[in-house]
N, C-alpha and C positions, 0 to 999 in steps of 0.2 A: 229166665231166658228172655231176652229183649223181644218186644213186639214191634213189628214193622208194618207201617201202613203207607201205601203209595196210591197215586192217581195216574190215570192215562185217559186219553180221549179217543173213543171209538167213533169212526165216521157214522153219522146218523143213518145214512142209507144202507149201512152194513150190519145194523143191530141184529136183525133176525138171523142172519147167517152166522154172526159171531156167537150168538146164543146156541145155535144148532151145533156148531163145531165143538162147543164145550160140553155137550151132552155125552160125548164119547171121546175123551182125551186119550191119546195113544197110551197103552200100558207102559211102553218103554219110556215115555216122557214122565209119567207118574213115578216110575221107579227112579229115574234120574233126579227128579226133584227131591224125592225122599232121601236118596243117597247123598245129595248135595247139602242136606240139612234144612230143607224147607219143610216146616211142620205146621199143622193147623192152617194150611194155605187155603184162602177163600177169595173169590172174586165176586163183586157186586156191581151190577150195571143199571144205571139210571136211564130213563127213556130218551134223554137228550145225548146219550153216549158217554156220560161220565162213568168211568170204570174205577172202582176202588178196590185195591188189593190189600190183603192182610195176611201176615204170616208170623210165625215165631221161629227164631233161629238163634244159635249161639253167636254167630258172627255173620252179618248180612253181606259184607264185602267178600268174605270167604265163600259164602253160599252162592253168590253171584259168579264169582270166579270159577267155582266148580261147574256151574252150569255152562259157562263159556267154553269149557273143555269137553262138554258132552256132545257127541255127534248128533244125537237126536234133537238137542236144543237148536242147533243150526237149522235143521230141517223144519222144526216146528215154527221157529221165528220167521223163516222164509214164507211158510204158509200163512202166518198171521200178519205179516207186514202190510198187506193191502187193506187191512181193517183200520189202520192208523195213519195219520199224516206223519211224514218223516221217516217211514221205514220201520225197522225192527223195534217192536215195543219194549223189549228188554233193555234197550239203550235210552229209553225215554222216561223212566220212572221219575215221578215227582214225589219224593219222600216227604211225608208229613211228620211234624214234631208232635209227640204225645204231650198233652197238657193235663190230662187227668185219666186216672184208671181206678175203678172201684175194685179193690182186691177181695 
């Protein structure tokens, strides 16, 4: 299964609240991600706001499209938009190219 890694930038003055919000992600959001094919999904946050996301999925475009159709995702993205420049974070992924993987 392909591994996906992406970056986003959290506003530095919102880091503490961003971390707090991810302590208890809505159960229906977690279920929607699982149902859409997002597996082994992790977020890592650096103190300057660099956010690195990682997941495994059969088809990233299909997994994103499935989330686009989930009502809970629209609500979650609206809640999270203020943490990022430019609005909804799920529209701003900067996908990285894998150059090495130790299997």
